[in-house]
C-alpha positions in Angstrom: -9.4 0.2 1.2 -12.0 0.6 -1.3 -14.2 -1.8 0.6 -17.0 -0.8 -1.5 -15.8 -2.8 -4.6 -12.0 -5.3 -3.1 -12.9 -5.9 -0.3 -16.9 -5.8 0.4 -17.0 -8.0 3.2 -14.9 -6.7 6.1 -17.1 -7.7 9.0 -14.6 -10.9 8.5 -16.7 -14.0 7.3 -14.8 -15.8 4.4 -13.4 -12.7 1.5 -15.9 -13.8 -2.0 -13.4 -14.4 -4.9 -11.5 -11.2 -5.3 -12.6 -9.5 -7.7 -11.3 -9.0 -10.5 -10.5 -5.1 -11.0 -8.7 -5.7 -8.1 -5.3 -7.4 -7.6 -3.4 -8.1 -3.5 0.2 -6.5 -3.4 2.7 -7.2 -1.0 3.1 -4.2 1.0 6.5 -4.2 3.3 7.5 -1.6 5.8 11.2 -0.7 6.9 12.6 1.3 9.3 10.2 4.2 11.3 7.0 3.1 8.4 7.7 -0.1 10.0 7.7 0.8 13.9 4.2 3.7 12.6 2.4 0.2 10.8 3.1 -1.9 13.9 4.3 -4.7 10.9 7.0 -5.3 8.8 5.0 -6.9 5.6 1.6 -7.2 4.4 -1.7 -8.0 1.4 -2.7 -5.8 0.5 -5.9 -5.4 -2.1 -6.6 -2.2 -3.9 -7.6 -1.9 -8.2 -5.8 -3.2 -10.3 -5.3 0.6 -11.8 -4.3 2.7 -9.2 -2.3 6.0 -8.6 0.5 6.0 -6.7 -0.9 9.0 -4.1 -4.1 6.5 -3.9 -2.1 3.7 -3.3 -1.2 5.1 -0.3 -3.3 6.8 0.7 -5.1 3.8 0.5 -2.1 2.0 3.1 -2.9 5.4 4.8 -6.4 3.6 6.2 -4.9 1.4 7.1 -2.3 2.8 9.4 -2.6 5.8 10.0 -0.2 6.7 12.3 2.1 6.4 8.5 0.7 9.9 8.1 3.7 11.2 9.1 5.9 10.0 7.2 4.1 11.2 4.1 6.4 14.3 2.6 9.1 12.6 3.4 8.6 8.6 2.3 10.4 7.1 -0.9 8.0 4.7 -1.8 8.7 2.5 -4.6 6.5 -0.1 -6.9 8.3 -3.8 -8.3 11.2 -1.6 -6.9 11.3 0.9 -9.0 11.2 4.7 -7.3 7.4 6.5 -7.5 6.8 9.7 -6.8 3.6 10.2 -5.4 1.2 12.2 -7.5 -1.3 11.5 -9.7 1.0 8.7 -11.4 -0.2 6.0 -12.4 0.3 2.1 -12.0 -1.2 -0.7 -13.0 -0.8 -3.6 -10.5 -0.6 -6.8 -10.9 -0.7 -9.6 -8.6 1.5 -9.7 -6.1 3.7 -7.0 -7.0 5.1 -5.4 -4.4 5.1 -2.1 -2.2 7.8 -0.7 -0.6 7.7 1.9 2.5 10.7 3.0 2.7 11.4 6.3 5.6 14.0 8.5 5.7 17.7 6.1 7.4 20.2 7.9 8.8 23.7 6.9 9.4 26.9 7.3 7.8 
């Protein structure tokens, strides 16, 4: 996850203060995405300015099994749907990113 900028020491040593260009965001996983990721929420440090596709790619780097739902997932940032692509996101500390796979039922 942008280890060279946001997480310069990924060996488990105490983390230095967050790089000014990076922000901690809450990632929420629902339904199948939670099953694939193995958790329901986490905090990730990512660049403050990042495209929606780059953000998704960073999440998939952390949880490679999520790649199988890429074409079906609904992605939301601050409770607003976002298309995966070149849309630039300007993230604030504590922003929520939701990974919502298709939900069937009736």
